[in-house]
N, C-alpha and C positions, 0 to 999 in steps of 0.2 A: 504494500500500500504506500502511495506517495502522497505527500502534502505539500502544496505550493502556496507560499504566502505571497499572493499577488498584490496585496495592499499592505500599508503600514499597520502593524498590529496595535499601534497606539491610537489608531483612528477611533474616534468615539462613535458609538452606534448612531445611525441617523444621518451621518455625513458620507453618503455613498457607501455605507458599510456592508451592504448585502453581499454574500459570498456565493460563488458558483460551486455546485457539487456534481461530480460526474462519477457514476457507478457503472463499471463496465464488466459484464459477464461474471459477476461475483458468485462463487460457490462457497458453501461452508459445510464441512463434514465433521461429525463428531465420532470418535472411535476409530479403530483400525479398519483398513479396507477389508471387505468381506463380512465384517460384523459392525457396520457403521450406521449412523443416522445421518441422512442428508437433509440438512435444515434448509439450505438455500440451493436452488438448482439452476443458477445462471441468471441472476437479476442484472438488468441494465436500466439505468434511469439517470436523467439529467434534471437537476433543479437549478433554475436560473436565478441570478442575483435578485433579491427582494421578493421572490415568489413564496407563496404559502402552499405547500403540498401536503396532503393528508394520505396516509397509508391505511387501508382497511383490508381485512381478511379474516378467515376463520381462526380460532385459537390454534396455536401451534404452527402457523404458516411462516414464521420466521421474522415477523415485524420487529420484535425487540432484538433479535439476533442481529438484524441488519443495522439497527441503531448502535449496538455495541461495537460492531465493526467500524462504522463511520467514526465513532468516538475514539477508536484506538484501544478500546478495552479488550479486544480480541482481534485475531488476524484471520483474513479469509484463506480458505484452502486454495482457491484459484481466483483470478480476476484482480482488478485494481479499483481503488477508490481514491479520487483526487478531490481535495477540498481546499478552500482558500481561508486564510485568516484564522481567527480564534473560534472555537466551538463553545457553546453554552449548553448545559444539560439540565433537563427538568423531567423528573420521574413522577410516578403516581404518589409515592411518599415524598414528603418535602425534604427528608433527610437533613434537617437542620441540626446543628450541634446543640444538644439540650442545655449545656452549661453556659452557652453564650446567649446574649440578648439578640433581638432581631438586628439591631444596628451592628453588633459585633460579628454576626454571621455574614452580613454584607461586607463589612470592613475587611474580613479575612479574605474574601474573594478579590477585593481591590488590592490587597497586599500581594496576593499571588499573581495579580496582573501587573505588578510593578508600579502601581500608582504611588506617587510620593507620599510619605507619611503625613506631611503638612496639610495635605488636601483630602485625606481619606475620610475623616469624620464628616466633613461637609458633603463629600460626594455620596457617602452612605445615606446621609439624611436626604439628599436630593433624590436618590433612587427610591427610598421608601416613600417619599412624597409622590414620585411618579406612579407608584402602584397604590396610591391613596392610603398610605399607612403612616402619615405624619402623626406624631404624638405617641406612636407605639414602639419607638426604637429601643426603649429600655425594658420592654417585655421579653420574657423568655418564652420559648415555643409552647410550653404547657399552659401558658396564660393566654394563648391565642386560639381562635377557632381554626378548624381545618382549612377553610377558605383563606383566612389571614395567613396561615403558615405557608400556603401555596403562593400567596402574593410575595411573602418574604423570599421564598425560593426563586420566584421569577426575578425579583430585584437582584438576588445574588447571581443568577445566570447572566443578567445584563451587566453586572459589575465585572464579569469576566471579559468585557469588551467584545461580546459575542457578535460575530459576523454571520454565523450560522447557528440557529437554535434548534436543538434536537429535543423533542418532547414525546415521552412515552406514557400515554394515557394519564396526563397530569391531573385531570379532573375526574377520573373514573370513580374515586371513592367519595365524592362530594354529593350532597343532595341536589335535586334538580334546580332549585332556585339559585343556590350558590354557584352551581356550574354555569348557569346562564349569565349571571353577573360577571363571572370570570371570563366567559367568552367575550363579553363586551370589552372588558379591560384588556385582554390579550389583543383583540382586533385593533383597539385604539392605539396600543403601544406599537404594534406591527406597522400600522399606517403612519405613525409619527416617526419611528426610528428606522424603518426600512430593512430590518434584518431578515435574512432568508430563514424559512421555517420548514422543518420536516416533522410532521405531527402524526403519531401513531394513535389509532383509536379503534375500538370495536363499535362505536356509535356512528352509524351512517349519517344520521341527522346532524351530529356534531361536525362530521367531516364536510358536509355540504354547507353548513352554517359558516365555517371558517375558511375552507380551502379555495384557492384559485383552480386547483386541480385535485381530483381524487384518483389515487392509484389503487387498483384492485389486485391483490396478490392471490395466487392459487393456494390451495391446501398443500401441505408439505409434500415435496420440497417447494419452497416458496419461489414463485416466478411472477413476473408482471403479466397479467392476462388482459388487462384493459386500463386505459387512462381516460378519465371522464373530465372534461373541462367544465368548470362552474362559471359560466359567463354572466354573473350577476354582480351589480355594483356593490362596493363597500362604502359605508358600513351596512351590514345586514342586521336589521333589528326584527325580532320576531320570526314567524314562519309564514311564507307566502306560497301561492300555488306553484310557482316555478321551482322553489326549493323542494316542495313535497314531491313534485313529479320527478326531479333528478334523484332524490333519495329513494323513491320507490323503484326506479330503474336499477340503481346500484344494488338495492336489496335483492331484487329478482336475480341479478347477475351473481351475487354472492351465494344465493340459495342454489343456483345451478351448479356452482363450483363445489359446494359442500356435497350435493347429491352425487356429482360425478366422482368425487373422492371416495364416497361411501360405497360405490358399486364395485 
């Protein structure tokens, strides 16, 4: 896997910061040949700078595996992944350090991004304000709701000077109303800061609500079986007939794929 820093890593998000991601014929095999599990069977996908792409597919199709490969947490068996700039990660669990306050969690990410010590406290406060958590910087994770913890995690991801944000079902454990509010927040930040986003979800409506494009993966081994453009203007508030129609079409396609795999 190669990584090409085509932009200054010190560029702040929102200043032409979206990164390009190119995945070329990526395979991932677990275990020895002959007694192995093929998780990914030749995925190719390009995500353009500033684009919001959602991945959907049946459980076990390799969505999370692919994100781990992009993030460098694992290596592909074959194929290449090329990305630009810094990566930010956001998972279903906020994974905040429980002994640190919200501001300290964000501050740590800024320190790892080599932000000067003299400006880190101010930048952490600004990032918390960006996700509407001003006044909560001194709270520890157990003092915050699930939605607020995910906002802190999002601020921390942005603190990494993310050009490409990888999101693995970040709102899956939240109630419907909180999830809907965080959709609005994420969409607002994405429109304002222009970071590229690759978003994994099981929720087709969520994918259509957020994505410029929805990529449907096959059942294991994961491959791209269809890419569905969502040519609807942002911001998208509520659910309209066009969104429902696209979501229904993707759901039918997913059902066909699951049934094919089951035969």
